[in-house]
C-alpha distance (Angstrom), angle and dihedral (degrees) to the residues before:
residue distance angle dihedral
M1 . . .
A2 3.79 . .
V3 3.80 90.7 .
T4 3.80 90.6 52.8
V5 3.79 92.3 51.1
S6 3.79 93.0 48.0
V7 3.82 91.5 48.5
L8 3.80 90.2 48.4
L9 3.80 91.3 50.8
W10 3.81 90.7 48.1
V11 3.83 90.0 52.0
I12 3.80 91.6 49.5
K13 3.81 91.7 48.7
S14 3.80 90.8 48.6
L15 3.80 91.8 49.3
C16 3.81 90.2 50.9
K17 3.79 90.3 53.0
I18 3.80 91.6 48.3
L19 3.80 93.4 47.0
Y20 3.80 91.5 50.1
Q21 3.80 90.4 55.9
I22 3.82 91.0 59.6
P23 3.83 106.9 95.9
L24 3.81 93.3 -138.3
A25 3.81 91.4 53.7
R26 3.81 90.8 52.9
E27 3.80 90.7 52.1
L28 3.80 93.4 56.3
G29 3.77 90.8 97.0
N30 3.78 117.8 -150.8
G31 3.80 94.4 25.8
D32 3.80 98.5 -112.7
S33 3.79 92.0 118.0
L34 3.79 91.6 45.0
K35 3.81 89.3 52.8
G36 3.79 88.5 51.6
I37 3.80 91.2 52.2
I38 3.79 92.1 48.5
R39 3.80 91.2 46.4
S40 3.80 90.4 51.8
V41 3.81 93.0 48.8
F42 3.80 90.5 48.6
T43 3.81 92.0 48.7
C44 3.80 91.6 49.2
A45 3.81 90.5 49.9
I46 3.80 91.9 52.6
W47 3.82 94.2 47.2
T48 3.81 92.3 45.3
A49 3.80 91.3 52.1
Y50 3.81 90.2 47.7
L51 3.79 93.9 48.8
L52 3.81 92.1 48.3
K53 3.83 97.2 45.8
S54 3.80 106.0 31.5
E55 3.80 118.2 109.2
R56 3.79 90.2 -156.9
V57 3.81 91.1 56.9
H58 3.80 90.6 45.7
N59 3.80 91.2 52.2
T60 3.81 92.1 47.3
F61 3.79 97.3 47.9
V62 3.79 102.8 41.8
K63 3.79 116.3 163.5
């Protein structure tokens, strides 16, 4: 569990560094929009992991 959390934090930190290098992200000003982008990426990552690993989802969407 601790390894998963540390990997997740490393991914988030890396994404923040990448996003800051995008010129449009630097021009966002006070950072509210950048926080929104990061929050959206984080939310998508959580839902994607859930949809890929959940037994309930697998049982609902059987091919």
